[in-house]
C-alpha positions in Angstrom: -3.9 58.6 -7.5 -3.1 56.6 -4.3 -6.2 54.5 -4.9 -5.0 53.6 -8.4 -1.5 52.9 -7.1 -3.0 50.5 -4.4 -5.1 48.7 -7.0 -2.1 48.3 -9.3 -0.1 47.0 -6.4 -2.8 44.5 -5.5 -3.0 43.2 -9.1 0.8 42.7 -9.2 0.7 40.9 -5.9 -2.0 38.5 -7.2 0.0 37.9 -10.4 3.2 37.3 -8.4 1.4 34.8 -6.1 0.0 33.0 -9.2 3.4 32.8 -10.8 4.9 31.5 -7.5 2.3 28.8 -7.3 2.7 27.8 -10.9 6.5 27.6 -10.4 6.0 25.4 -7.3 3.7 23.1 -9.3 6.3 22.9 -12.1 9.0 22.0 -9.6 6.9 19.3 -8.0 6.0 17.8 -11.4 9.7 17.8 -12.5 10.7 16.2 -9.1 8.0 13.6 -9.4 9.0 12.8 -13.0 12.6 12.5 -11.9 11.7 9.7 -9.5 10.4 7.5 -12.4 13.1 4.9 -13.2 14.7 5.2 -16.7 13.5 1.6 -17.4 9.9 2.7 -17.4 7.9 3.3 -20.6 10.2 1.9 -23.2 11.5 -1.3 -24.6 14.4 -2.7 -22.6 17.6 -4.3 -23.8 18.2 -7.9 -23.0 20.6 -6.9 -20.2 18.2 -4.5 -18.7 15.4 -7.0 -18.9 17.5 -9.6 -17.1 18.3 -7.1 -14.3 14.7 -6.2 -13.8 13.6 -9.9 -13.8 16.3 -10.6 -11.2 14.6 -8.2 -8.8 11.1 -9.7 -9.4 9.7 -13.1 -10.2 11.9 -15.5 -12.2 8.7 -16.6 -13.9 8.6 -13.4 -15.9 8.7 -13.9 -19.7 7.8 -10.4 -20.9 8.6 -6.9 -19.4 7.2 -3.5 -20.3 7.1 -1.2 -17.3 4.2 1.2 -16.9 4.5 4.8 -15.8 1.2 4.5 -13.9 2.7 3.6 -10.5 4.1 5.1 -7.4 7.9 4.8 -7.2 8.5 3.2 -4.7 5.4 1.7 -3.0 4.6 3.2 0.4 4.5 0.0 2.5 5.9 -3.5 2.7 4.5 -6.3 0.6 2.0 -8.3 2.7 -0.7 -9.3 0.3 -1.6 -10.6 -3.2 -4.5 -9.1 -5.1 -6.1 -10.9 -8.0 -7.8 -9.2 -11.0 -9.0 -10.3 -14.4 -8.3 -8.7 -17.8 -12.0 -8.9 -18.9 -10.7 -10.4 -22.1 -8.4 -13.0 -23.7 -5.6 -10.5 -24.1 -1.9 -10.9 -25.1 0.6 -9.7 -22.6 2.0 -7.2 -25.1 -1.5 -5.7 -25.6 -2.0 -5.2 -21.8 1.5 -3.6 -21.6 0.6 -1.2 -24.3 -2.6 -0.3 -22.5 -0.9 0.2 -19.2 1.7 2.4 -20.9 -1.0 5.0 -21.6 -0.6 7.7 -18.9 -4.2 8.9 -19.3 -5.5 5.5 -18.5 -4.0 5.8 -15.0 -4.1 2.0 -14.4 -1.6 -0.8 -14.1 -0.8 -4.1 -12.3 2.4 -5.6 -11.1 2.0 -8.8 -13.2 -0.2 -10.3 -15.9 -0.8 -13.9 -16.9 -2.1 -14.8 -20.4 -4.2 -17.8 -21.3 -1.1 -19.9 -22.2 0.3 -19.3 -18.7 3.0 -16.8 -19.7 3.8 -14.1 -17.1 4.4 -10.4 -17.8 5.8 -7.7 -15.4 4.3 -4.2 -15.8 5.3 -2.7 -12.4 8.2 -3.9 -10.4 7.3 -5.3 -7.0 9.1 -2.6 -5.2 6.7 -0.1 -6.7 2.9 0.4 -6.2 0.7 -0.4 -9.2 -2.5 1.5 -9.6 -4.9 -1.5 -9.6 -7.6 -1.7 -6.9 -8.8 1.8 -6.3 -7.4 1.5 -2.8 -4.1 3.1 -2.0 -3.8 1.2 1.2 -4.3 -2.2 -0.5 -2.1 -1.5 -3.5 0.7 -0.2 -1.2 0.7 -3.6 0.5 -0.2 -5.9 -2.4 1.4 -7.4 -5.4 -1.4 -7.2 -8.0 -2.0 -9.8 -10.8 -4.1 -9.5 -13.9 -5.3 -12.9 -15.3 -6.6 -13.3 -18.9 -10.0 -14.8 -19.5 -10.6 -17.5 -22.0 -14.3 -16.8 -21.7 -15.6 -13.3 -22.2 -18.7 -12.6 -20.1 -20.6 -15.2 -18.1 -18.4 -16.5 -15.3 -15.3 -14.9 -16.8 -13.5 -18.3 -16.9 -9.7 -18.6 -17.1 -7.7 -21.4 -18.7 -6.3 -24.2 -16.6 -2.8 -23.0 -17.7 -3.5 -19.5 -16.4 -4.8 -20.8 -13.1 -1.9 -23.1 -12.6 0.5 -20.3 -13.3 -1.5 -18.0 -10.9 -0.9 -20.6 -8.1 2.8 -20.8 -8.7 3.2 -17.0 -9.2 1.4 -16.4 -5.9 3.7 -19.0 -4.1 6.8 -17.4 -5.6 5.7 -13.9 -4.5 5.0 -15.2 -1.0 8.4 -17.0 -0.7 10.4 -14.0 -1.8 8.5 -11.5 0.3 8.3 -13.5 3.6 4.5 -14.1 3.4 4.2 -17.3 5.4 0.6 -18.0 4.6 -1.9 -16.7 2.1 -5.3 -16.2 3.8 -8.6 -15.6 2.0 -11.1 -14.2 4.5 -13.7 -13.0 1.9 -12.9 -9.4 2.8 -10.0 -6.9 2.7 -8.4 -8.2 6.0 -7.0 -11.3 4.3 -3.6 -11.6 2.7 -5.3 -12.7 -0.5 -7.7 -10.0 -1.8 -9.7 -9.3 -5.0 -10.5 -6.1 -6.8 -14.3 -6.1 -6.0 -13.5 -5.9 -2.3 -12.5 -2.3 -2.9 -15.0 -1.1 -5.5 -18.8 -1.7 -5.6 -18.6 -0.8 -9.4 -16.8 -4.0 -10.4 -17.2 -7.8 -10.1 -13.5 -8.3 -11.0 -12.1 -10.9 -11.1 -15.4 -12.4 -12.0 -17.4 -15.3 -10.6 -15.0 -18.1 -11.7 -11.9 -16.8 -10.0 -13.8 -15.3 -7.0 -15.3 -18.8 -6.4 -11.8 -20.4 -6.4 -10.0 -17.9 -4.1 -10.2 -20.1 -1.0 -8.9 -23.0 -3.1 -6.2 -20.8 -4.5 -5.0 -19.9 -1.0 -4.9 -23.6 0.0 -3.0 -24.6 -3.1 -0.4 -21.8 -2.5 0.0 -22.7 1.1 0.6 -26.3 0.2 3.4 -25.3 -2.0 4.8 -23.0 0.6 4.9 -25.9 3.1 7.0 -27.9 0.6 9.8 -25.4 0.7 
């Protein structure tokens, strides 16, 4: 009888421990969800959009905030990281993709081939972009549309010109005095492929112009 009672007690202890662990996980999930701003994952009013843009780049023309981010980022902004969309995508289509929680990807900004700018994750928050928590915690990340699919993954002149000005704007507002492209992750201008061997993002065209991009941004910073 004592043996059965001991076995019964052990089963109940295991069940109680499981329930406690499940309860803790639930509390953590609710807590994490409560940290997501109420502006995330929905269409914003004109007033809300204006308030969000005021905290970020004034170049922003479209806003749809992704839930795939850390709120807030875990470090100060010290870098810019460039990605490409691997397609000639509309800003709204990219926003819809980043809105999918199971995709677990996002970027702070996007630029389409006409040079329009979208905001998907506020600068104060960490986008899930590079596969590197350290880099994304320090970087504002930018997705640029391609007007050539495959090959060199070319981007339009309008998109490239906007990329220069957006980088300069980010640097001005966040106290980055110089954008440095070193060819590795130590620079203040980085690219996705530095953090993953499984991608060539942002493609040969943009990768080949990173030093030129840094010089163009720094020239504009010197003017202000």
